[in-house]
N, C-alpha and C positions, 0 to 999 in steps of 0.2 A: 504494500500500500504506500502511496505517496506520503512523504514525511509531513507535509503540511496537513494532509487529510487526517493523519494520526493525531496531530496536535489538536485539530478542530474537533475530532470525535471525542477526545479525552476532555477537552474543555466543555463540550456539550454535556457530557456525563457528569462532570463536576458541578456545573451550573444547575442542571435539571435534577440533581440529587440534593440540592439546597446546601451545598458545601461552600458556596461563595455567592457573592452578590453581582449585580449588573456591572459595577465598576471595579470589583475587587478580584484579586487572584491573578496568577499567571502560570503558564505551563510551557515547557520547552522539551526538546529532544535534540540530540546531536548525532550526525551521521558519521560514517567511517572516514569521510574526508574532512571532518572538523567543522562542517557547516551546522550552525545552530538555527533551529526553527522554533519560533517563540510567538506567543500571542501578542497582539499589538497593544500599544498604549492608548488609553482613553477611548476604547471602543466597547460598546454594549456587548457583554458576554453572552447575552441571550439571542443575538442576531448575527453572530459572526458567520462568514462564509470562508471557503478555503483560500481565496485570494487575499483575505485580510491578514493571514499569517505571515509574519516577517521572517526573513532569512538573513543571517549574519555570517559573513565569511570569516575564515581564520585571521585575515588581515584587518578585520574590523569593518569592512565595507558592508553596508546595509542595503538589502534589496526588498522592495515592496512598496505599496502605496501608502502604508502607515508605518510610523516608527515602531521599533520593538518596545516591549514593556520596559518601564523605567527600572525594573528590578533585574535587568539583564546582567549587571555586574555580579550578583551572587550566583546566578545561573552559570555564567561563563567561568567563574572562579571554581565552582564545584567540579565542572568538567576538567579543568586544568589540574586539579589536585587528585581526582579519583578517576582513573581510566576505566574502572569497572562500572561506573554510573553513566547511563546514557539518557536519562529522563528525570526531570525535576517538576514537582507539583508544589505550588505555593497557593494556599487558599485560606478562607476566613470562615470556616464552619463555626456557628455560634458556640457550641460546646468547647471547641478548641480555643476560640477567642476568650471564652470565660477563663480558661486556665492561663492563657497568655496575659490577660488583664490582671488576674490575681498574682501573676508572676510565680506560678507553681508549675512543676513538671509532673505530668501524669505518670503513674507507676504501672508499667505494662506487665509486671510480674504478678498482678492480681489474678490473672487467668492465662492458662497455657496458650490459647489461641491468639491472644493479643501479643504476647511475648514472642511467639514463633514468627509472626509477621513483622513486628516492629523492632525487635531487639530492645535494647535500652533506649529510652527517649531522653534527650538531653536538653538543657535550657541554654539561652543566650541573652545578652543584654540588649537594651533598646538603642537604636540609632535611626536617623532620618531615613524614611523609605527612599530607595533609589540611590542612596549615597554609597560611596566607596567604602566608608567605614562599616556600614551594615554588611556590604558584600564580604569584607574581610572577616567580620565576626562570624557570619554564617559559614564561610569557607573553613575557618579554623576548626569548627566542630565536626564538619564532614571529614576534614583532614585527619582527625583523631580516629576515624572509623565508624562514627555514628551515621545512621541513615534517616533519622527523624529528629528534627531540631525545632524546639519551641522558640518563639521570638517574642520577647516581652512587649506587651502592648501592641502587638501586631498580628500574630497568627502562628503559623507553623509552616515549615518546608520539609518535604521528604524527597528522597531520590531512590532510583533503582535502575536495573539494567534495561528496562524498556517502559513505555508509557502505561501499559496495562498493569504491570507490577507496581509502578509508582502510584497509580490511582488506587489500587488495592491497599497499599500502605497508608495513604492518606485517609481513605474511608475507614480503615481499621482504627486509626488514631482517633477519628471522630467518635466511633462506637466506644472506644476506651474512655474517652472524656465523658460521654453521656452516661456510661455505666458508673463511673466514679462519682459523678454529680448525684445520680439517683441514689447510690449507696450512702453518700453523705447525708442526703435528706432523710434516709431511713435510720440513721444513727451512727454511721461510720464505716470505713473500709476495713476489712479484715483479710489478711493475706494467708494463703494456704501453706502447709508444709507439704512440699511436692511429693507425689507418688506417681508411679508409672502406670500408664494405661495397659490393660490386658491386651495382648496381641494374639493373633491366630495365624497359623501357617496355611498357605493355599497354593494351588497349582493353577497355571493359566491354561484355559481350554479355548477352543474356537466355538463360538455360538453361531450356527448356521440355520437355526430354526425359523427365523423370520416371523414367529408367531406372537412375539411380544411387543410389536411396534406400537400398538395403541397404548399399552401401559408405559412404555418408554416416553411417549409423547406426553402422557399425563404427568409423569414426574417432571419433565421439562417445563410444562405449563405451570405447575404449582411451585417450582423453584423460582421462576420469573415472578409469579404472583407474590410469593413470599418476599422476594427481593424488593419489589415495588412497594410492598406494605411495611417495609422496614423490619421484617421478621427474620430475614437473612441478609448477609452481606455478600460481597463478591468472594470472600475468603472463608466464610463459615456457613453451615446449614446443610443438613443431610435429610433426604427423603428416601425411605426404603419401602418397597411394596412387594408383598408376597406374589409370586408369579410362577406358574408351572410347578416344577418340583423344587424350586428354590425361591430366590427373591432378586429384585432389581434395586439399584441405588445409584445416585449421582456421586462421582468420585470427588475427593477433596481438591484435586488439582485444577478443576474446571470452574471458572467464574460462574456463579449461580445466575447471573443476568444473561449469560451467553450460552448456557448449556444446550446441547443438541441431542436428539435421540441416539445418534451414533456414539455419543460419549457415555451413555448409561451402561453400567456394568451389570452382568448377570452372574449370580452366585448360586451354584448347585453343590451341596455338600461342602467339600473342601476345595472346590474349583471355582475360579472366576474367569470371566471372558475377556479380561484385559489385564495389563500390567498396572493399571490405575486402581486405586482402592480408596478406602476411608479408614481413618484411625479408629472408628467405632465399629468395624466389621465384627469383632468378637461379640459385642453387645447386641447388635442387630440379630446375629445368628442365634444367640441364646434366647432372645425374646421370641423370635419366630418358632424356634424349636420347642419351647416350653409353653407357649400360649397360642393354641390353635385358633382362638377367637380373634386374634390380632392380625390384621391384614396390612397395616401401615404403621411405620415408626417414623417420627420426625424428631430431629435433634438440632437445636440451634441456640443462639445467644442474643435474643432481642434485648435492647439496652435497658428497658424498664425492668423486665424480669431479671436481668443480670444485676441490677441494683440490689435485688433481694439476695441473689446468689453471692454477691461480693460482701454484702453487709451481714450475711448469715441470719437474716430475718425470715420467719415463716410468712407465707403469703396466704391471707385469709380470703378465700374465694366466695365467702357468704355475703356478697355485696348486693347483688340483685338475683332474682330467681334464675335468669338466663345464665349467669356466670356459675352458679352452684350446680345447675342441671348439667352443664357441659363439663365442669372440672371436678365436682365433688370437693372433698377436702384435699387440697394440693399437698403432696408429700415433699418434705424437705429432708435431704440426706447430707451428712458431713462429707467432706471432700474425699476422705480415704476410701469411701465405698466404690470409687471409680476404679480401684485396683482389681475389682472382681466383677466380671460380667454377670455371673449368676446372682450376685447380690443386687446389682442394678435391676436385672430382670425381675427378681423377686419382689421388688418394691412397686411394680406396675401391675395393674389389674383392671378389670371393667369397673370396679368401684374406686380405683385410685389411678386414673388414666393420665395424670400429669405429675412429673417428678422434677424438682429443682435440686441440682447437686451443687453444693457450695463451690464457688470459684471455678466451675466447669461449664455449666449450661443447663438446658432443660430438655427432657424427653417427654413427648406426648405420643399416645397410641390411639388407634381407632380401627373400626371395622372396615373402613375404606379411607382413601386419601382425604376426601372432603372432611371427614370427622376428625382425623388427626390434625389437619390444617386448622380447622375451626377451633380446636382446643388450643393450639399454639397461639392463634390470633386472640381468642378470648382471654387467655392467660396474660398476654402482654397488655391488652386493653385494661384488664383488671389491675395489673401492676401500675400502669399509668394513672388509673383512677385513684388508687390508694395514695400514691405519691402526691398527686394534685390535691387530694383531700387534706393532706398535712398542712396546707396553707389556710385551710378553713377551720377545721375542728377534727377531733377524733372520729373515725368512722363508727357507725352503729350497725353491726352486722345483723343478718337475719338470725333469729334465735332458734333454739333447738326444736321448739314446737313447730315453727314455720318450716324448718328443714325437714322434719318428719312428714309434714303435709306435702312438701315437694316430692320427697322420695316415694310417697304412696301414690302420687299422681303421675309422675314422669319417669321414664327410663332414659337417662341421658346417653347411655352407650349406643 
């Protein structure tokens, strides 16, 4: 793809994901000849076209009908110092700006998925936007090996080997900041004592059946829907569906916004149809093997629900009849349960279809994809409602008598 088109596509995704404003943020990439392609200065980010993207040659010559972003100095400095970095994203997502304005650095170690994508996030001090001083400050942090740099009273800058990965890194930073803010509202952030996920061995087989295309498409459709509804990000979120003699799932390596049917992996016994997999394969297998009533498993990290996971607070779903019917009493488990797939599976049932694991994420199950998705959506909506209610007064949950009446009338499964 043309380099200018790549920059434009990434900016469109940043802007339409509400990670920056009309006038804010800038994105660049560098090609093998040292040409930098960067968003223009003072142009509406919501209406850019490919010819608006500026090109800067190694000798400093600027090509294009608009001047390059005024933040070009720190983009070019990063490329000069780090040959492994080929793309830079600078944006002003509200949660990220909240941390930048508070002059605090978000701690990525609160959850495995954040740390895996971001590494350690580092801070830097304030200087005038577009100035050489700011460029040198940002450059110095990347020079130390960091890939995500907070900028006091400004925002954040991330870099990676290509634009897709740089976008994923910035989006993950935004989810991290949202999660930490939500956890702070709930009483404070608690860090885990790290344990390893249970792994399972598998062999790669070739899937020639062609009988599972409809289910593969359904997984793709719900991945995109989950992404658009902020229930998944480009880097986290798994949907697994019982199919034939085994089950299908989207692999960890594929952007949830862009996943296609040919990306979906088929697992039968100890064999899968691709070298791609998911870190939760052992857990999905155990759930399907021990719970024949479950036909879909969803695993994700929506930011409001993760506020509960990171603060280690139980989530009371007795908010409205609809939330209780769908979720029942949400199970919370301490982080070390993640070391055992059978323990995780044992905490899920038709009467306990939603599980939040401290500092890890949430599992929901259902008799079909729609039910499991609905549970994930209702769970995060409920989490948002509780956090919002903290600004008003303590919530008044549905009482035991009302819960019994609901249980006698409705079958949420």
